[in-house]
C-alpha positions, 0 to 999 in steps of 0.5 A: 982527854977530850978528843976535840983540839984546843983552839990556841989563844988568839987564833981564829977558828975555822969559819966561812970561805970568802966565797960563802961570805960573798954569797951570804952578803946577799942571802944572810949578811949577818952570817958574813959579819959574824964570821968577820967578828970571829976573826976572819978578815980576808977581803981580797975576793970582793976587792978582786971582784970590784977591780975586774968589774971596774976595768970591764966597765972602763972597757965598755965605756971606752968602746961605746962612748970614749973618754973624750966624750965622757969629759965633754958630757960632764962639761955640758952638764955644768953651765959654769964649765961651759961658759969657761970653755966658751971663753977660751981659744980653740987651742986652749979648749983643745988643751983643756979637753986633753987634760980633762980626758987624761984625768978621766982615764986616770981615775978609771985606771986607778980604780984599785988604788981609789978603792983602797984609799976610800976603804981606809978613810971610810973605815977609820971614820966609822971606827971612830964613830962606833967606838967613841960615839957608841961605846963599841969595841971594833978593830980597824981590820974588822971594820975595813973588811965589813966595808969591803963586803958591804960594797958588793951590791955596787956590782949590780949597779956596775952591771946595769951600767954595762947593760945600759951601754950595750942597749944603745945609750947615745954617747952624747947623753951618757953621764958617768956620774949617774950611769945606771937607773938605780936612783931618782935622778936617773929619771929626771932631766939633767937641766933641773936645779943642780942641787936638787939633781944631786939630792935626787941621785943620792936617793939610790937603792944600791947606796941605801942597800950598802948603807944598811949592810954597813950599819949591820956589819959595823954594829956586829963587829963593834958589839953595839946595838944595830941602831948604832950602826945605822946611825953611824952609816946613814948619819955620815951619808946624810951629811955628805949628801947635804954638803954635795948638794950645796956644792953642786948648787953653788958651783954648777 
């Protein structure tokens, strides 16, 4: 008899710990994704990291800027929104600002739910693209786990945003939609063409890093060429960027 235990059918063999997978995302991402493909689909550690950093960022923004100021800054960045506010009575403006501030705060506090919903939607789209478009054999759980780990570079952006706030950013110049200097738009004046500014902010090294990881991971768990994963991740991103720039130009 062979002394090695026989692995029961359908049961994943022992692989990396979640901490090892988190570390490997930055050191050797293929190892993390191969481990996911082998059946290890736990994703709660990166999710907890996102939630902790998200609430930490919320706390710093609330202390250094304030939710009302965050909302006011977004209105200032939109000429149409400013014009609409100018046409309201003082009482109406105050009511509008209360609603806007509450929505902004609600989005921050709803970070865990937003993360999960985004993960489900994006994973479903990627799953359909890689399987039906490129003949992959991925499972939803694997793609969802890939997405959760591939998002880890976003933590760097959050930490940079916190550092920027502690460095003394003026509250009235803080832009919640572009809070860290990780993209081209961060170095451009905010009063340029809205569509151009939207495109510039999309050229973000953290976003591109994440898309590369998504492409690698999706291809590995689907058993396709890596180029197929890149086409799936960057293709959808490019479409969203173009639509976003068009909407920004039309409604700013």
